[in-house]
N, CA, C, O and the ligand as a Tripos MOL2 file, in Angstrom:
@<TRIPOS>MOLECULE
protein
  245   243    62     0     0
PROTEIN
NO_CHARGES

@<TRIPOS>ATOM
      1 N          97.3380   99.5960  104.1330 N.3       1 MET1
      2 CA         98.2930  100.2040  103.2020 C.3       1 MET1
      3 C          98.9090   99.1530  102.2890 C.2       1 MET1
      4 O         100.1280   99.1280  102.1170 O.2       1 MET1
      5 N          98.0970   98.2940  101.7060 N.am      2 SER2
      6 CA         98.6590   97.3310  100.7660 C.3       2 SER2
      7 C          98.2270   97.6870   99.3530 C.2       2 SER2
      8 O          97.0420   97.8820   99.0820 O.2       2 SER2
      9 N          99.2010   97.7700   98.4570 N.am      3 ALA3
     10 CA         98.8940   98.1070   97.0690 C.3       3 ALA3
     11 C          98.2230   96.9160   96.4040 C.2       3 ALA3
     12 O          98.5420   95.7670   96.7110 O.2       3 ALA3
     13 N          97.3040   97.1840   95.5040 N.am      4 PRO4
     14 CA         96.6810   96.0740   94.7670 C.3       4 PRO4
     15 C          97.7030   95.3580   93.8980 C.2       4 PRO4
     16 O          98.5210   95.9960   93.2350 O.2       4 PRO4
     17 N          97.6550   94.0440   93.9040 N.am      5 THR5
     18 CA         98.6330   93.2710   93.1310 C.3       5 THR5
     19 C          98.0070   92.8340   91.8110 C.2       5 THR5
     20 O          97.6570   91.6700   91.6150 O.2       5 THR5
     21 N          97.8830   93.7920   90.9280 N.am      6 THR6
     22 CA         97.2620   93.5110   89.6350 C.3       6 THR6
     23 C          98.2760   93.0110   88.6260 C.2       6 THR6
     24 O          97.9010   92.4760   87.5830 O.2       6 THR6
     25 N          99.5750   93.1800   88.9270 N.am      7 GLY7
     26 CA        100.5940   92.8300   87.9650 C.3       7 GLY7
     27 C         100.8870   93.9320   86.9820 C.2       7 GLY7
     28 O         101.8190   93.8280   86.1850 O.2       7 GLY7
     29 N         100.0980   94.9920   87.0310 N.am      8 CYS8
     30 CA        100.3410   96.1230   86.1370 C.3       8 CYS8
     31 C         101.3440   97.0580   86.7840 C.2       8 CYS8
     32 O         101.2300   97.3550   87.9730 O.2       8 CYS8
     33 N         102.3270   97.5290   86.0240 N.am      9 PRO9
     34 CA        103.2670   98.5010   86.5910 C.3       9 PRO9
     35 C         102.5440   99.8090   86.8610 C.2       9 PRO9
     36 O         101.6820  100.2190   86.0850 O.2       9 PRO9
     37 N         102.8970  100.4680   87.9680 N.am     10 ASP10
     38 CA        102.2580  101.7610   88.2200 C.3      10 ASP10
     39 C         102.9780  102.8520   87.4270 C.2      10 ASP10
     40 O         103.9930  102.6010   86.7780 O.2      10 ASP10
     41 N         102.4400  104.0470   87.4910 N.am     11 ALA11
     42 CA        102.9490  105.1350   86.6470 C.3      11 ALA11
     43 C         104.4230  105.4230   86.9210 C.2      11 ALA11
     44 O         105.1820  105.7300   86.0010 O.2      11 ALA11
     45 N         104.8230  105.3240   88.1860 N.am     12 ALA12
     46 CA        106.2200  105.6110   88.5280 C.3      12 ALA12
     47 C         107.1580  104.5930   87.8990 C.2      12 ALA12
     48 O         108.2340  104.9410   87.4140 O.2      12 ALA12
     49 N         106.7370  103.3190   87.9100 N.am     13 GLU13
     50 CA        107.5810  102.2800   87.3080 C.3      13 GLU13
     51 C         107.6970  102.4760   85.8040 C.2      13 GLU13
     52 O         108.7700  102.2870   85.2300 O.2      13 GLU13
     53 N         106.5920  102.8560   85.1640 N.am     14 VAL14
     54 CA        106.6280  103.0840   83.7220 C.3      14 VAL14
     55 C         107.5480  104.2400   83.4010 C.2      14 VAL14
     56 O         108.3450  104.1470   82.4670 O.2      14 VAL14
     57 N         107.4620  105.3230   84.1430 N.am     15 SER15
     58 CA        108.2900  106.4800   83.8150 C.3      15 SER15
     59 C         109.7580  106.1900   84.0930 C.2      15 SER15
     60 O         110.6280  106.7320   83.4100 O.2      15 SER15
     61 N         110.0550  105.3490   85.0800 N.am     16 THR16
     62 CA        111.4420  104.9390   85.3150 C.3      16 THR16
     63 C         111.9720  104.1420   84.1350 C.2      16 THR16
     64 O         113.1040  104.3530   83.7010 O.2      16 THR16
     65 N         111.1660  103.2330   83.6170 N.am     17 ALA17
     66 CA        111.5800  102.4460   82.4590 C.3      17 ALA17
     67 C         111.8000  103.3410   81.2460 C.2      17 ALA17
     68 O         112.7550  103.1500   80.4930 O.2      17 ALA17
     69 N         110.9240  104.3100   81.0590 N.am     18 VAL18
     70 CA        111.0660  105.2440   79.9430 C.3      18 VAL18
     71 C         112.3470  106.0530   80.0960 C.2      18 VAL18
     72 O         113.0550  106.2940   79.1180 O.2      18 VAL18
     73 N         112.6420  106.4720   81.3200 N.am     19 GLU19
     74 CA        113.8660  107.2480   81.5510 C.3      19 GLU19
     75 C         115.1110  106.4160   81.2690 C.2      19 GLU19
     76 O         116.0900  106.9260   80.7240 O.2      19 GLU19
     77 N         115.0770  105.1330   81.6370 N.am     20 LEU20
     78 CA        116.2190  104.2580   81.3540 C.3      20 LEU20
     79 C         116.4180  104.1070   79.8510 C.2      20 LEU20
     80 O         117.5450  104.1750   79.3600 O.2      20 LEU20
     81 N         115.3220  103.9010   79.1190 N.am     21 LEU21
     82 CA        115.4020  103.7940   77.6600 C.3      21 LEU21
     83 C         115.9500  105.0800   77.0720 C.2      21 LEU21
     84 O         116.8080  105.0630   76.1880 O.2      21 LEU21
     85 N         115.4390  106.1940   77.5770 N.am     22 ARG22
     86 CA        115.8480  107.4820   77.0330 C.3      22 ARG22
     87 C         117.3260  107.7440   77.2980 C.2      22 ARG22
     88 O         118.0400  108.2160   76.4130 O.2      22 ARG22
     89 N         117.7920  107.4400   78.5120 N.am     23 SER23
     90 CA        119.1980  107.7230   78.8200 C.3      23 SER23
     91 C         120.1170  106.7970   78.0290 C.2      23 SER23
     92 O         121.2140  107.1980   77.6390 O.2      23 SER23
     93 N         119.6790  105.5600   77.7900 N.am     24 ALA24
     94 CA        120.4880  104.6460   76.9680 C.3      24 ALA24
     95 C         120.5600  105.1510   75.5370 C.2      24 ALA24
     96 O         121.6120  105.0790   74.9000 O.2      24 ALA24
     97 N         119.4390  105.6630   75.0280 N.am     25 ALA25
     98 CA        119.4040  106.1760   73.6600 C.3      25 ALA25
     99 C         120.2720  107.4260   73.5320 C.2      25 ALA25
    100 O         120.9970  107.5900   72.5500 O.2      25 ALA25
    101 N         120.1920  108.2990   74.5240 N.am     26 VAL26
    102 CA        121.0060  109.5230   74.4910 C.3      26 VAL26
    103 C         122.4850  109.1780   74.5350 C.2      26 VAL26
    104 O         123.2970  109.7980   73.8480 O.2      26 VAL26
    105 N         122.8310  108.1790   75.3530 N.am     27 ARG27
    106 CA        124.2330  107.7620   75.4610 C.3      27 ARG27
    107 C         124.7190  107.2040   74.1140 C.2      27 ARG27
    108 O         125.8400  107.4810   73.6900 O.2      27 ARG27
    109 N         123.8710  106.4240   73.4560 N.am     28 ALA28
    110 CA        124.2530  105.8660   72.1580 C.3      28 ALA28
    111 C         124.4250  106.9760   71.1230 C.2      28 ALA28
    112 O         125.3650  106.9560   70.3290 O.2      28 ALA28
    113 N         123.5120  107.9370   71.1410 N.am     29 ILE29
    114 CA        123.5990  109.0300   70.1690 C.3      29 ILE29
    115 C         124.8540  109.8690   70.4130 C.2      29 ILE29
    116 O         125.4540  110.3890   69.4730 O.2      29 ILE29
    117 N         125.2430  109.9950   71.6760 N.am     30 ASN30
    118 CA        126.4220  110.8030   71.9980 C.3      30 ASN30
    119 C         127.7290  110.0970   71.6600 C.2      30 ASN30
    120 O         128.7450  110.7570   71.4430 O.2      30 ASN30
    121 N         127.7200  108.7600   71.6110 N.am     31 THR31
    122 CA        128.9630  108.0380   71.3220 C.3      31 THR31
    123 C         129.0260  107.5880   69.8660 C.2      31 THR31
    124 O         130.0980  107.5800   69.2610 O.2      31 THR31
    125 N         127.8720  107.2110   69.3040 N.am     32 HIS32
    126 CA        127.8410  106.7730   67.9030 C.3      32 HIS32
    127 C         127.5940  107.9990   67.0350 C.2      32 HIS32
    128 O         126.4610  108.3070   66.6640 O.2      32 HIS32
    129 N         128.6710  108.6770   66.7280 N.am     33 VAL33
    130 CA        128.5680  109.9290   65.9690 C.3      33 VAL33
    131 C         129.2750  109.7740   64.6240 C.2      33 VAL33
    132 O         130.1310  108.9070   64.4470 O.2      33 VAL33
    133 N         128.8950  110.6300   63.6920 N.am     34 ASN34
    134 CA        129.4570  110.5820   62.3470 C.3      34 ASN34
    135 C         130.8830  111.1110   62.3540 C.2      34 ASN34
    136 O         131.1270  112.2730   62.6800 O.2      34 ASN34
    137 N         131.8270  110.2380   61.9880 N.am     35 ALA35
    138 CA        133.2230  110.6520   61.8790 C.3      35 ALA35
    139 C         133.6750  110.4250   60.4430 C.2      35 ALA35
    140 O         134.1790  109.3570   60.0950 O.2      35 ALA35
    141 N         133.4870  111.4480   59.6160 N.am     36 ALA36
    142 CA        133.8860  111.3870   58.2010 C.3      36 ALA36
    143 C         133.2770  110.1950   57.4810 C.2      36 ALA36
    144 O         133.9590  109.5080   56.7210 O.2      36 ALA36
    145 N         131.9940  109.9510   57.7200 N.am     37 GLY37
    146 CA        131.2710  108.9280   56.9840 C.3      37 GLY37
    147 C         131.2120  107.5810   57.6690 C.2      37 GLY37
    148 O         130.5200  106.6790   57.1960 O.2      37 GLY37
    149 N         131.9300  107.4210   58.7870 N.am     38 SER38
    150 CA        131.8030  106.1770   59.5440 C.3      38 SER38
    151 C         131.5730  106.5130   61.0180 C.2      38 SER38
    152 O         131.8040  107.6400   61.4560 O.2      38 SER38
    153 N         131.1120  105.5080   61.7740 N.am     39 CYS39
    154 CA        130.7540  105.7660   63.1670 C.3      39 CYS39
    155 C         132.0070  105.8240   64.0450 C.2      39 CYS39
    156 O         132.9060  104.9920   63.9220 O.2      39 CYS39
    157 N         132.0460  106.8230   64.9340 N.am     40 ALA40
    158 CA        133.2060  106.9790   65.8080 C.3      40 ALA40
    159 C         133.2850  105.8850   66.8610 C.2      40 ALA40
    160 O         134.3630  105.6180   67.3920 O.2      40 ALA40
    161 N         132.1580  105.2460   67.1730 N.am     41 ALA41
    162 CA        132.1530  104.2410   68.2410 C.3      41 ALA41
    163 C         132.3610  102.8380   67.6990 C.2      41 ALA41
    164 O         133.2120  102.1060   68.2030 O.2      41 ALA41
    165 N         131.5970  102.4440   66.6730 N.am     42 CYS42
    166 CA        131.6680  101.0590   66.2040 C.3      42 CYS42
    167 C         132.2880  100.9530   64.8120 C.2      42 CYS42
    168 O         132.4490   99.8490   64.2920 O.2      42 CYS42
    169 N         132.6350  102.0770   64.2090 N.am     43 GLU43
    170 CA        133.3640  102.1110   62.9340 C.3      43 GLU43
    171 C         132.5910  101.4890   61.7750 C.2      43 GLU43
    172 O         133.1800  101.0870   60.7720 O.2      43 GLU43
    173 N         131.2520  101.4120   61.9220 N.am     44 SER44
    174 CA        130.4190  100.9990   60.8030 C.3      44 SER44
    175 C         130.2100  102.1960   59.8880 C.2      44 SER44
    176 O         130.4910  103.3360   60.2560 O.2      44 SER44
    177 N         129.7080  101.9130   58.6800 N.am     45 VAL45
    178 CA        129.3470  102.9980   57.7750 C.3      45 VAL45
    179 C         128.2340  103.8140   58.4260 C.2      45 VAL45
    180 O         127.2530  103.2640   58.9250 O.2      45 VAL45
    181 N         128.4040  105.1330   58.4120 N.am     46 TRP46
    182 CA        127.4030  106.0100   59.0200 C.3      46 TRP46
    183 C         126.1650  106.1270   58.1530 C.2      46 TRP46
    184 O         126.3140  106.1910   56.9330 O.2      46 TRP46
    185 N         124.9360  106.1590   58.6990 N.am     47 PRO47
    186 CA        124.6300  105.9840   60.1230 C.3      47 PRO47
    187 C         124.6060  104.5120   60.5200 C.2      47 PRO47
    188 O         124.0400  103.6860   59.8040 O.2      47 PRO47
    189 N         125.2130  104.1820   61.6480 N.am     48 CYS48
    190 CA        125.2930  102.7910   62.0790 C.3      48 CYS48
    191 C         123.9710  102.3590   62.7250 C.2      48 CYS48
    192 O         123.1120  103.1850   63.0320 O.2      48 CYS48
    193 N         123.8350  101.0590   62.9200 N.am     49 ALA49
    194 CA        122.5850  100.5130   63.4540 C.3      49 ALA49
    195 C         122.2810  101.0640   64.8440 C.2      49 ALA49
    196 O         121.1240  101.3260   65.1720 O.2      49 ALA49
    197 N         123.3170  101.2400   65.6570 N.am     50 GLN50
    198 CA        123.0930  101.7300   67.0150 C.3      50 GLN50
    199 C         122.5360  103.1500   67.0150 C.2      50 GLN50
    200 O         121.6360  103.4710   67.7900 O.2      50 GLN50
    201 N         123.0730  103.9900   66.1460 N.am     51 ALA51
    202 CA        122.5980  105.3640   66.0740 C.3      51 ALA51
    203 C         121.1660  105.4070   65.5540 C.2      51 ALA51
    204 O         120.3440  106.1770   66.0520 O.2      51 ALA51
    205 N         120.8650  104.5790   64.5500 N.am     52 LEU52
    206 CA        119.5070  104.5470   64.0100 C.3      52 LEU52
    207 C         118.5170  104.0510   65.0570 C.2      52 LEU52
    208 O         117.4240  104.5990   65.2020 O.2      52 LEU52
    209 N         118.9120  103.0020   65.7870 N.am     53 LEU53
    210 CA        118.0400  102.4410   66.8120 C.3      53 LEU53
    211 C         117.7900  103.4810   67.9080 C.2      53 LEU53
    212 O         116.6570  103.6500   68.3580 O.2      53 LEU53
    213 N         118.8290  104.1650   68.3290 N.am     54 ALA54
    214 CA        118.6840  105.1560   69.3790 C.3      54 ALA54
    215 C         117.7710  106.3030   68.9310 C.2      54 ALA54
    216 O         116.9370  106.7800   69.7000 O.2      54 ALA54
    217 N         117.9390  106.7350   67.6830 N.am     55 GLU55
    218 CA        117.0740  107.8000   67.1840 C.3      55 GLU55
    219 C         115.6310  107.3420   67.1260 C.2      55 GLU55
    220 O         114.7120  108.0900   67.4610 O.2      55 GLU55
    221 N         115.4430  106.1000   66.6950 N.am     56 HIS56
    222 CA        114.0860  105.5370   66.6360 C.3      56 HIS56
    223 C         113.4750  105.4920   68.0190 C.2      56 HIS56
    224 O         112.3140  105.8580   68.2010 O.2      56 HIS56
    225 N         114.2560  105.0400   69.0050 N.am     57 ASN57
    226 CA        113.7350  104.9340   70.3680 C.3      57 ASN57
    227 C         113.3910  106.3000   70.9290 C.2      57 ASN57
    228 O         112.3590  106.4610   71.5800 O.2      57 ASN57
    229 N         114.2400  107.2820   70.6850 N.am     58 LEU58
    230 CA        113.9540  108.6290   71.1930 C.3      58 LEU58
    231 C         112.6960  109.1800   70.5470 C.2      58 LEU58
    232 O         111.8850  109.8270   71.2100 O.2      58 LEU58
    233 N         112.5300  108.9260   69.2510 N.am     59 ALA59
    234 CA        111.3490  109.4390   68.5490 C.3      59 ALA59
    235 C         110.0740  108.7890   69.0890 C.2      59 ALA59
    236 O         109.0090  109.4060   69.0960 O.2      59 ALA59
    237 N         110.1940  107.5320   69.5420 N.am     60 ALA60
    238 CA        109.0220  106.8000   70.0000 C.3      60 ALA60
    239 C         108.6350  107.1850   71.4230 C.2      60 ALA60
    240 O         107.5050  106.9380   71.8430 O.2      60 ALA60
    241 N         109.5520  107.7810   72.1650 N.am     61 LEU61
    242 CA        109.2820  108.0770   73.5830 C.3      61 LEU61
    243 C         108.5140  109.3580   73.7860 C.2      61 LEU61
    244 O         108.2190  109.7280   74.9230 O.2      61 LEU61
    245 ZN        128.0020  103.1540   65.8880 Zn       62 ZN62
@<TRIPOS>BOND
     1     1     2 1
     2     2     3 1
     3     3     4 2
     4     3     5 am
     5     5     6 1
     6     6     7 1
     7     7     8 2
     8     7     9 am
     9     9    10 1
    10    10    11 1
    11    11    12 2
    12    11    13 am
    13    13    14 1
    14    14    15 1
    15    15    16 2
    16    15    17 am
    17    17    18 1
    18    18    19 1
    19    19    20 2
    20    19    21 am
    21    21    22 1
    22    22    23 1
    23    23    24 2
    24    23    25 am
    25    25    26 1
    26    26    27 1
    27    27    28 2
    28    27    29 am
    29    29    30 1
    30    30    31 1
    31    31    32 2
    32    31    33 am
    33    33    34 1
    34    34    35 1
    35    35    36 2
    36    35    37 am
    37    37    38 1
    38    38    39 1
    39    39    40 2
    40    39    41 am
    41    41    42 1
    42    42    43 1
    43    43    44 2
    44    43    45 am
    45    45    46 1
    46    46    47 1
    47    47    48 2
    48    47    49 am
    49    49    50 1
    50    50    51 1
    51    51    52 2
    52    51    53 am
    53    53    54 1
    54    54    55 1
    55    55    56 2
    56    55    57 am
    57    57    58 1
    58    58    59 1
    59    59    60 2
    60    59    61 am
    61    61    62 1
    62    62    63 1
    63    63    64 2
    64    63    65 am
    65    65    66 1
    66    66    67 1
    67    67    68 2
    68    67    69 am
    69    69    70 1
    70    70    71 1
    71    71    72 2
    72    71    73 am
    73    73    74 1
    74    74    75 1
    75    75    76 2
    76    75    77 am
    77    77    78 1
    78    78    79 1
    79    79    80 2
    80    79    81 am
    81    81    82 1
    82    82    83 1
    83    83    84 2
    84    83    85 am
    85    85    86 1
    86    86    87 1
    87    87    88 2
    88    87    89 am
    89    89    90 1
    90    90    91 1
    91    91    92 2
    92    91    93 am
    93    93    94 1
    94    94    95 1
    95    95    96 2
    96    95    97 am
    97    97    98 1
    98    98    99 1
    99    99   100 2
   100    99   101 am
   101   101   102 1
   102   102   103 1
   103   103   104 2
   104   103   105 am
   105   105   106 1
   106   106   107 1
   107   107   108 2
   108   107   109 am
   109   109   110 1
   110   110   111 1
   111   111   112 2
   112   111   113 am
   113   113   114 1
   114   114   115 1
   115   115   116 2
   116   115   117 am
   117   117   118 1
   118   118   119 1
   119   119   120 2
   120   119   121 am
   121   121   122 1
   122   122   123 1
   123   123   124 2
   124   123   125 am
   125   125   126 1
   126   126   127 1
   127   127   128 2
   128   127   129 am
   129   129   130 1
   130   130   131 1
   131   131   132 2
   132   131   133 am
   133   133   134 1
   134   134   135 1
   135   135   136 2
   136   135   137 am
   137   137   138 1
   138   138   139 1
   139   139   140 2
   140   139   141 am
   141   141   142 1
   142   142   143 1
   143   143   144 2
   144   143   145 am
   145   145   146 1
   146   146   147 1
   147   147   148 2
   148   147   149 am
   149   149   150 1
   150   150   151 1
   151   151   152 2
   152   151   153 am
   153   153   154 1
   154   154   155 1
   155   155   156 2
   156   155   157 am
   157   157   158 1
   158   158   159 1
   159   159   160 2
   160   159   161 am
   161   161   162 1
   162   162   163 1
   163   163   164 2
   164   163   165 am
   165   165   166 1
   166   166   167 1
   167   167   168 2
   168   167   169 am
   169   169   170 1
   170   170   171 1
   171   171   172 2
   172   171   173 am
   173   173   174 1
   174   174   175 1
   175   175   176 2
   176   175   177 am
   177   177   178 1
   178   178   179 1
   179   179   180 2
   180   179   181 am
   181   181   182 1
   182   182   183 1
   183   183   184 2
   184   183   185 am
   185   185   186 1
   186   186   187 1
   187   187   188 2
   188   187   189 am
   189   189   190 1
   190   190   191 1
   191   191   192 2
   192   191   193 am
   193   193   194 1
   194   194   195 1
   195   195   196 2
   196   195   197 am
   197   197   198 1
   198   198   199 1
   199   199   200 2
   200   199   201 am
   201   201   202 1
   202   202   203 1
   203   203   204 2
   204   203   205 am
   205   205   206 1
   206   206   207 1
   207   207   208 2
   208   207   209 am
   209   209   210 1
   210   210   211 1
   211   211   212 2
   212   211   213 am
   213   213   214 1
   214   214   215 1
   215   215   216 2
   216   215   217 am
   217   217   218 1
   218   218   219 1
   219   219   220 2
   220   219   221 am
   221   221   222 1
   222   222   223 1
   223   223   224 2
   224   223   225 am
   225   225   226 1
   226   226   227 1
   227   227   228 2
   228   227   229 am
   229   229   230 1
   230   230   231 1
   231   231   232 2
   232   231   233 am
   233   233   234 1
   234   234   235 1
   235   235   236 2
   236   235   237 am
   237   237   238 1
   238   238   239 1
   239   239   240 2
   240   239   241 am
   241   241   242 1
   242   242   243 1
   243   243   244 2
@<TRIPOS>SUBSTRUCTURE
     1 MET1         2 RESIDUE 1 A MET
     2 SER2         6 RESIDUE 1 A SER
     3 ALA3        10 RESIDUE 1 A ALA
     4 PRO4        14 RESIDUE 1 A PRO
     5 THR5        18 RESIDUE 1 A THR
     6 THR6        22 RESIDUE 1 A THR
     7 GLY7        26 RESIDUE 1 A GLY
     8 CYS8        30 RESIDUE 1 A CYS
     9 PRO9        34 RESIDUE 1 A PRO
    10 ASP10       38 RESIDUE 1 A ASP
    11 ALA11       42 RESIDUE 1 A ALA
    12 ALA12       46 RESIDUE 1 A ALA
    13 GLU13       50 RESIDUE 1 A GLU
    14 VAL14       54 RESIDUE 1 A VAL
    15 SER15       58 RESIDUE 1 A SER
    16 THR16       62 RESIDUE 1 A THR
    17 ALA17       66 RESIDUE 1 A ALA
    18 VAL18       70 RESIDUE 1 A VAL
    19 GLU19       74 RESIDUE 1 A GLU
    20 LEU20       78 RESIDUE 1 A LEU
    21 LEU21       82 RESIDUE 1 A LEU
    22 ARG22       86 RESIDUE 1 A ARG
    23 SER23       90 RESIDUE 1 A SER
    24 ALA24       94 RESIDUE 1 A ALA
    25 ALA25       98 RESIDUE 1 A ALA
    26 VAL26      102 RESIDUE 1 A VAL
    27 ARG27      106 RESIDUE 1 A ARG
    28 ALA28      110 RESIDUE 1 A ALA
    29 ILE29      114 RESIDUE 1 A ILE
    30 ASN30      118 RESIDUE 1 A ASN
    31 THR31      122 RESIDUE 1 A THR
    32 HIS32      126 RESIDUE 1 A HIS
    33 VAL33      130 RESIDUE 1 A VAL
    34 ASN34      134 RESIDUE 1 A ASN
    35 ALA35      138 RESIDUE 1 A ALA
    36 ALA36      142 RESIDUE 1 A ALA
    37 GLY37      146 RESIDUE 1 A GLY
    38 SER38      150 RESIDUE 1 A SER
    39 CYS39      154 RESIDUE 1 A CYS
    40 ALA40      158 RESIDUE 1 A ALA
    41 ALA41      162 RESIDUE 1 A ALA
    42 CYS42      166 RESIDUE 1 A CYS
    43 GLU43      170 RESIDUE 1 A GLU
    44 SER44      174 RESIDUE 1 A SER
    45 VAL45      178 RESIDUE 1 A VAL
    46 TRP46      182 RESIDUE 1 A TRP
    47 PRO47      186 RESIDUE 1 A PRO
    48 CYS48      190 RESIDUE 1 A CYS
    49 ALA49      194 RESIDUE 1 A ALA
    50 GLN50      198 RESIDUE 1 A GLN
    51 ALA51      202 RESIDUE 1 A ALA
    52 LEU52      206 RESIDUE 1 A LEU
    53 LEU53      210 RESIDUE 1 A LEU
    54 ALA54      214 RESIDUE 1 A ALA
    55 GLU55      218 RESIDUE 1 A GLU
    56 HIS56      222 RESIDUE 1 A HIS
    57 ASN57      226 RESIDUE 1 A ASN
    58 LEU58      230 RESIDUE 1 A LEU
    59 ALA59      234 RESIDUE 1 A ALA
    60 ALA60      238 RESIDUE 1 A ALA
    61 LEU61      242 RESIDUE 1 A LEU
    62 ZN62       245 GROUP 0 **** ****
C-alpha cells in the first residue's frame, strides 16, 4: 500500500488547491465591492486590483 512517489500531485490535492483559490477569490469578491465608484475594502478606484484579480482567477478555474 505505498503510493508511487512521482512528485506529481494527485487529483485530490489538485482539487483542494483549486478550492482554496476559489474560496480566496470569492472572499475577495465579497469584500472588494463597488461603493459609489471606489472599493469598499481597499478604497481604490473601482474596480480595484483585488477585485479584478479575483474575477480573473474565478474565470480561469
Ligand atoms: Zn479593493
